[in-house]
C-alpha positions in Angstrom: 0.0 0.0 0.0 1.4 3.4 -1.0 0.1 6.8 0.1 0.7 9.6 -2.3 0.6 12.9 -0.3 0.8 15.6 -3.0 -1.5 18.3 -1.5 -0.8 20.9 1.3 -4.0 20.1 3.2 -3.7 17.9 6.3 -4.7 14.3 5.6 -7.4 12.7 7.8 -6.2 9.1 7.3 -2.4 9.5 7.6 -0.1 11.6 9.8 2.6 13.8 8.3 5.1 11.0 8.6 2.9 8.6 6.7 1.8 6.5 9.6 -2.0 5.9 10.0 -4.1 7.8 12.4 -5.3 5.4 15.2 -9.0 5.9 14.3 -8.3 4.3 10.9 -6.3 1.2 12.1 -9.3 -1.1 12.1 -10.3 -0.1 8.6 -6.8 -0.3 7.2 -6.3 -3.8 8.7 -9.3 -5.2 6.8 -8.3 -3.2 3.8 -4.9 -4.8 3.6 -6.3 -8.3 4.3 -8.7 -7.8 1.4 -5.9 -7.1 -1.1 -6.1 -5.4 -4.5 -7.5 -8.4 -6.4 -10.4 -9.0 -4.0 -11.0 -5.2 -3.7 -11.5 -5.0 -7.5 -13.9 -7.9 -7.3 -15.8 -6.1 -4.6 -15.9 -2.9 -6.7 -17.7 -4.9 -9.5 -20.0 -6.6 -6.9 -21.1 -3.3 -5.4 -21.7 -1.7 -8.8 -23.7 -4.7 -9.8 -25.8 -4.5 -6.7 -26.5 -0.8 -7.2 -27.4 -1.4 -10.8 -29.7 -4.2 -9.8 -31.6 -1.9 -7.5 -31.8 0.7 -10.3 -33.2 -1.9 -12.7 -35.7 -3.1 -10.1 -37.2 0.4 -10.1 -37.6 0.1 -13.8 -34.7 2.4 -14.7 -33.2 0.3 -17.5 -31.3 3.0 -19.4 -28.0 4.5 -18.3 -26.2 4.3 -15.0 -27.6 6.3 -12.1 -25.4 4.8 -9.4 -23.0 7.8 -8.8 -19.2 7.7 -8.8 -18.0 6.5 -5.4 -14.8 6.0 -3.5 -15.4 3.1 -1.1 -12.7 3.8 1.5 -14.8 5.3 4.3 -14.3 8.5 6.2 -14.4 8.2 10.0 -15.5 11.0 12.5 -14.8 10.4 16.2 -17.7 11.0 18.6 -16.2 14.2 20.2 -15.6 15.8 16.8 -19.2 15.0 15.7 -20.6 16.4 18.9 -19.1 19.8 18.2 -20.0 19.8 14.5 -23.6 18.7 15.0 -24.3 21.2 17.8 -23.0 24.0 15.7 -25.1 23.0 12.7 -28.2 22.5 14.8 -27.7 26.1 16.1 -27.4 27.4 12.5 -30.6 25.6 11.5 -32.6 27.1 14.3 -31.3 30.6 13.4 -32.0 30.3 9.7 -35.6 29.2 10.4 -36.0 32.3 12.6 -34.6 34.4 9.8 -37.2 33.0 7.3 -40.0 33.5 9.8 -39.1 37.1 10.3 -38.6 37.6 6.6 -42.1 36.4 5.9 -43.5 38.7 8.6 -41.6 41.7 7.3 -39.6 42.0 10.5 -36.2 40.7 9.4 -33.4 42.9 10.8 -30.1 41.1 10.3 -29.7 40.8 6.5 -29.9 44.2 4.8 -32.9 44.5 2.6 -30.8 45.4 -0.4 -29.0 42.0 -0.1 -32.3 40.2 -0.1 -33.9 42.1 -2.9 -30.7 41.9 -5.1 -30.8 38.1 -4.9 -31.7 36.0 -8.0 -33.3 33.6 -5.5 -35.8 36.2 -4.2 -38.7 37.6 -6.1 -40.4 40.6 -4.5 -43.5 40.1 -6.6 -44.2 36.7 -5.0 -46.1 36.4 -1.8 -44.0 34.6 0.9 -45.6 31.6 2.6 -43.1 29.6 4.5 -45.1 28.2 7.4 -44.2 28.1 11.1 -41.1 26.0 10.3 -39.9 27.3 7.0 -37.0 24.9 6.3 -37.7 21.3 7.1 -34.2 20.2 6.0 -31.0 22.0 5.1 -27.8 20.4 3.9 -24.7 22.2 5.2 -21.4 21.9 3.3 -18.6 22.0 5.8 -14.8 21.6 5.6 -12.3 20.7 8.3 -9.1 22.6 9.0 -6.4 21.7 11.5 -6.3 23.9 14.6 -4.4 23.3 17.9 -3.7 19.7 17.0 -7.4 19.0 16.3 -10.1 19.8 13.8 -12.1 23.0 13.5 -15.0 23.3 11.1 -16.1 26.0 8.6 -19.4 26.2 6.8 -18.8 26.9 3.1 -22.5 27.1 2.1 -26.1 26.1 3.0 -28.3 24.1 0.6 -32.0 24.3 1.5 -33.2 23.6 -2.0 -33.0 20.0 -3.4 -30.0 18.9 -1.4 -28.5 15.7 -2.6 -27.6 13.5 0.3 -29.6 11.0 2.4 -30.6 8.5 -0.3 -27.0 8.4 -1.6 -25.7 8.1 2.0 -27.8 5.0 2.8 -26.7 3.2 -0.3 -23.0 3.9 0.3 -23.5 2.6 3.9 -25.2 -0.6 2.7 -22.2 -1.3 0.4 -19.7 -0.5 3.2 -21.4 -2.8 5.6 -22.2 -5.7 3.3 -19.4 -5.7 0.7 -16.3 -3.7 1.5 -15.7 -3.5 5.3 -18.1 -5.9 7.1 -15.5 -6.7 9.9 -14.6 -3.1 10.6 -18.2 -2.0 10.5 -19.1 -4.6 13.1 -16.1 -3.8 15.3 -16.6 0.0 15.4 -19.4 1.8 17.2 -20.9 3.4 14.1 -24.1 5.3 14.2 -26.7 3.7 12.0 -28.5 5.4 9.1 -31.3 2.9 9.2 -34.7 4.5 9.5 -33.5 8.0 8.7 -35.2 8.2 5.3 -38.5 7.4 7.0 -37.7 10.0 9.6 -37.1 12.5 6.8 -40.6 11.7 5.5 -42.0 12.4 8.9 -40.3 15.8 9.0 -41.6 16.7 5.5 -45.2 15.7 6.3 -45.1 17.8 9.4 -45.3 20.8 7.0 -49.0 19.9 6.5 -51.8 20.3 9.1 -52.6 16.6 8.4 -49.2 15.6 9.8 -48.5 11.9 9.5 -51.7 11.4 7.4 -50.5 13.9 4.8 -49.9 12.6 1.2 -46.3 13.3 0.3 -45.1 13.4 -3.3 -41.6 13.3 -4.6 -41.7 15.3 -7.8 -39.0 14.4 -10.3 -38.1 15.6 -13.8 -38.0 12.0 -14.9 -35.6 9.4 -16.2 -33.2 11.8 -17.7 -32.3 13.2 -14.3 -28.9 11.8 -13.0 -30.5 11.5 -9.5 -33.6 9.6 -10.8 -32.6 6.5 -8.8 -32.4 8.6 -5.7 -35.9 9.9 -6.4 -37.2 6.3 -6.4 -35.4 5.5 -3.2 -36.9 8.6 -1.5 -40.4 7.8 -2.6 -40.2 4.1 -1.6 -38.7 4.6 1.9 -40.8 7.7 2.8 -44.0 6.0 1.6 -44.5 8.8 -0.9 -45.8 9.1 -4.4 -43.2 9.5 -7.1 -44.6 11.9 -9.7 -43.3 13.8 -12.7 -44.8 17.2 -13.4 -46.9 15.8 -16.2 -48.7 13.6 -13.6 -49.9 16.6 -11.6 -52.7 19.1 -12.1 -54.8 21.5 -10.1 -58.3 20.1 -9.8 -61.6 22.0 -9.9 -61.5 22.9 -6.2 -58.0 24.3 -6.5 -56.1 21.3 -4.9 -53.1 19.5 -6.4 -54.1 16.2 -7.9 -51.9 13.2 -8.8 -53.9 12.1 -11.9 -52.7 8.4 -12.2 -53.8 7.6 -8.6 -56.6 10.2 -8.2 -55.1 11.3 -4.9 -54.7 14.9 -3.7 -51.2 15.9 -2.7 -50.6 17.7 0.6 -46.8 18.2 0.5 -44.4 18.4 -2.4 -40.8 17.3 -2.0 -39.6 18.7 -5.3 -36.5 17.3 -7.0 -37.0 19.4 -10.1 -36.0 22.9 -11.1 -38.3 25.6 -9.8 -39.0 27.2 -13.1 -40.0 23.9 -14.7 -42.2 23.0 -11.7 -44.3 26.2 -11.9 -44.4 26.4 -15.7 -45.6 22.8 -16.0 -48.1 22.9 -13.2 -50.1 26.1 -13.8 -51.8 27.3 -10.7 -49.4 25.5 -8.3 -48.1 28.8 -6.8 -51.6 30.0 -6.0 -52.4 26.6 -4.6 -49.4 26.9 -2.2 -50.2 30.5 -1.2 -53.8 29.5 -0.4 -52.5 26.6 1.9 -54.1 23.9 -0.2 -50.7 22.2 -0.7 -47.3 22.9 0.9 -44.3 23.2 -1.5 -41.4 22.4 0.7 -38.9 24.6 -1.2 -41.4 27.4 -1.4 -40.8 30.4 -3.6 -38.3 32.7 -1.9 -37.4 30.2 0.8 -34.3 29.3 -1.2 -32.9 32.8 -0.3 -31.1 30.6 2.3 -29.0 29.2 -0.4 -27.8 32.7 -1.4 -24.1 32.8 -0.5 -24.4 36.5 0.2 -27.1 35.8 2.8 -25.0 33.0 4.3 -22.4 35.6 5.4 -25.0 36.8 8.0 -25.8 33.5 9.6 -23.4 34.0 12.6 -25.1 37.3 13.3 -28.5 35.6 13.0 -27.3 33.2 15.8 -26.3 36.1 18.0 -29.4 38.3 17.3 -32.2 35.7 17.3 -30.8 33.0 19.6 -28.8 35.1 21.9 -25.8 32.7 21.5 -22.3 32.8 20.1 -21.9 30.7 17.0 -20.4 27.3 17.6 -19.1 26.9 14.0 -17.5 29.4 11.8 -18.2 30.6 8.3 -15.4 30.5 5.7 -14.1 34.1 5.3 -16.4 35.6 2.7 -16.5 39.0 0.9 -19.6 40.3 -0.7 -19.1 42.2 -3.9 -22.3 44.1 -3.1 -20.2 46.0 -0.6 -17.9 48.5 -2.1 -15.0 48.0 0.2 -15.2 44.2 -0.2 -15.5 44.6 -4.0 -12.3 46.6 -4.2 -10.4 44.0 -2.2 -11.7 41.1 -4.3 -10.9 42.7 -7.6 -7.4 43.6 -6.4 -6.8 40.0 -5.3 -9.0 38.2 -7.8 -6.5 35.5 -8.9 -5.9 34.4 -5.3 -9.6 33.9 -4.3 -12.5 31.6 -4.8 -15.2 33.6 -6.6 -18.7 32.3 -7.0 -22.2 33.3 -8.0 -24.4 33.9 -5.0 -27.2 31.7 -6.4 -25.1 29.1 -8.2 -25.1 25.5 -7.3 -23.5 22.2 -8.2 -20.0 23.7 -8.7 -21.4 26.0 -11.4 -20.2 29.6 -11.8 -17.2 29.0 -9.5 -13.7 30.1 -10.1 -10.9 28.9 -7.9 -8.2 31.4 -8.7 -5.0 29.3 -7.9 -6.2 26.4 -10.1 -7.2 28.5 -13.2 -5.2 29.7 -16.2 -4.7 33.5 -16.7 -7.1 33.3 -19.6 -9.8 31.7 -17.5 -9.3 34.2 -14.7 -9.7 37.2 -17.0 -12.7 35.7 -18.6 -14.4 35.2 -15.2 -13.3 38.7 -14.1 -15.1 40.3 -17.0 -18.2 38.3 -16.2 -18.1 39.5 -12.6 -17.5 43.1 -13.6 -20.7 43.1 -15.6 -22.8 42.3 -12.4 -20.6 42.3 -9.3 -23.6 42.3 -6.9 -24.3 38.7 -7.9 -20.9 37.4 -6.6 -19.1 36.7 -3.4 -15.5 35.6 -2.8 -13.9 33.3 -0.2 -10.4 32.7 0.7 -8.7 29.6 -0.7 -8.6 27.1 2.1 -6.3 24.2 2.2 -8.9 22.2 4.1 -8.4 18.6 5.1 -7.9 15.8 2.6 -9.0 12.2 2.6 -8.0 9.5 0.2 -9.0 8.2 -3.2 -8.4 4.5 -3.5 -7.0 2.8 -6.6 -4.7 0.0 -7.5 -1.4 0.2 -9.4 1.0 -2.6 -10.3 -0.7 -5.1 -8.0 -0.6 -2.7 -5.0 -3.1 -0.2 -3.4 -2.4 3.4 -4.3 -4.1 6.0 -2.0 -4.0 9.5 -3.2 -5.0 12.5 -1.1 -7.9 14.5 -2.2 -9.8 17.5 -0.8 -13.0 16.4 0.9 -16.0 18.2 2.4 -18.9 17.1 4.5 -22.5 17.4 3.5 -24.5 17.1 6.7 -28.3 17.1 6.7 -30.2 18.7 9.5 -34.0 18.3 10.0 -36.7 20.4 11.7 -39.4 17.8 12.3 -41.8 19.6 14.7 -45.1 20.8 13.2 -44.8 24.3 14.7 -41.5 24.7 16.7 -38.4 25.6 14.6 -36.2 25.1 17.7 -36.7 21.3 17.5 -33.8 20.2 15.4 -32.3 16.8 14.5 -28.9 16.2 12.9 -28.7 13.0 10.8 -25.7 11.1 12.3 -23.7 10.7 9.1 -22.6 12.7 6.1 -22.2 12.5 2.4 -18.5 13.1 2.1 -17.6 14.4 -1.4 -14.0 14.1 -2.6 -12.6 16.2 -5.4 -10.7 15.0 -8.4 -6.9 14.9 -7.6 -5.4 18.4 -7.3 -8.8 20.2 -7.4 -10.8 21.9 -4.6 -14.3 21.6 -6.2 -15.9 18.5 -4.7 -19.2 18.5 -6.5 -20.1 15.3 -8.4 -21.0 17.3 -11.4 -17.5 18.7 -11.4 -15.7 15.3 -11.3 -15.9 14.6 -7.6 -16.9 11.3 -5.9 -19.1 10.3 -3.0 -17.8 8.5 0.1 -19.5 6.9 3.1 -18.9 8.6 6.4 -18.9 6.7 9.7 -19.8 8.7 12.7 -18.6 7.0 15.8 -20.5 6.9 19.1 -19.0 6.3 22.5 -17.5 2.8 22.7 
């Protein structure tokens, strides 16, 4: 086994002298016992099992199983306790922000920041409900501090966050195919039942509660996450529907035509513009309270990276607490002083669209050519208010596992956490649950962007409990 440490970030699996960190010794022992040949056999077995599930759902075309690195990430109990408390705090503060925004009493985020967002339309009527965000996925990185790990939030994802369905399938393969002995030996928090729990949290948005009819709305087989949509629907006991299956009936309620059932809650996995264009009257149906669209119009303002800058102050103002987890240092180009700094240091920063997602409209200066930097600079100069910048962080790396010449080759790769937080109470936004796991995403070698659409891979994350 060879570890190729080529990046400046601190590796989570190996110490600087190349020796394994103690928390990984159990996994590495089983890994070495498996050997490269059997490992490659297991890669084929896992892919076959995932494809079989895809085909069982009737998805016969293409491969929807997602690129994965099967060497797991491990988070000790003490680290997870700090991280989960900090994210639960942020979730409660963000929901209070949305409640106040709907009531016209928001006082932390400047009005010009809200109204300049491409994720907020002042012509639409806000209707978020008593608990506006039922789930948020937080993208977090780890940096070394005082011999341990400190965490920084890169961004929030309230709208269509990819995560839990993929997490459960990676866990199944870790447990059954790749590391059955290590998984049994370590006190790993289970993900069993959490998809059902997510369904409970989403149904809580309806006055009918557990009796509400939930629909997972998909764009259809062409979507790369169509397998995930099937998994959500099956394990949350929900209807899987495409927009063409939905209409507003004569009484103004949302109807699933194939089953004849009225829908109470929509868990949309489809672009907002397409959703409202292809279901005329849906917005009015939501505003009237006849259906609850979980990612309601304007609620995705949470995803605006310019708004994310203010989350620590939301914690202080609305919860009366000090933030337990930091933001990555961020500059808003809507602020003149920040804009001057960013334009003067453009090539050294990460510059991204406030409303972009999936690794789109992101420039990581140190990884780009001069030509690409200048092209992106001109785009930013045309509409600077739409952009933010962050410092380039050499956050922690994990490993990408391969084989070479009959041996294992582990290469370090930048990795983030995507942690899902739920607000499951019908009326109290202060009730928060953090799913005890994470969809780790690892970047292509030498890159910082971890998104799957940008060449990254998924990885199972084992959160340890107390022994």
